[in-house]
C-alpha positions, 0 to 999 in steps of 0.5 A, a space after each residue: 658152050 662154044 664162043 659163037 653161042 655166047 651172049 644169046 641167052 642159051 645158058 640162062 634159058 637152059 638154066 631156067 628150064 632145068 629149074 622149072 623141071 626141078 620145081 615140078 619134081 619137088 624133090 629139092 627145096 634149094 639149089 646152089 650155084 658157086 661160080 668163080 667171082 671173076 666169071 661174069 657170064 656165069 654170075 649173070 646167068 645166076 642173077 637172071 635165073 632168079 638166084 639170090 647172091 649170098 656173098 663170096 666164099 672160098 671153095 676148093 675147086 679143083 681138089 687141092 686148089 682154093 678158089 674165090 666164088 660167089 655163093 648163089 641160092 634159089 628157093 624152088 618153093 618160092 614163086 618163080 620170078 617174072 623174067 627180066 625184060 629190057 625197058 621198052 624204047 622211048 616213043 619217037 620225038 614229035 616232028 
């Protein structure tokens, strides 16, 4: 994704839509994501899309190179979590 598109929720929305499609198709029970531990944006997409963090693991990526990554898992058979919304603003102070 181009940097000017970062921070607008596009990756999270695309991930949620893909997960919805996978749920509808019903061919898989689980989805895993394994972003690098230091990749804050990809880890945030996983969290916002409803994945559960299982912990950090060592994976080979690319071939021949070991990388520390977070192991995320999502149960497609579970009820879809409600979207996370920012808290509403407090009411204005009385005058």
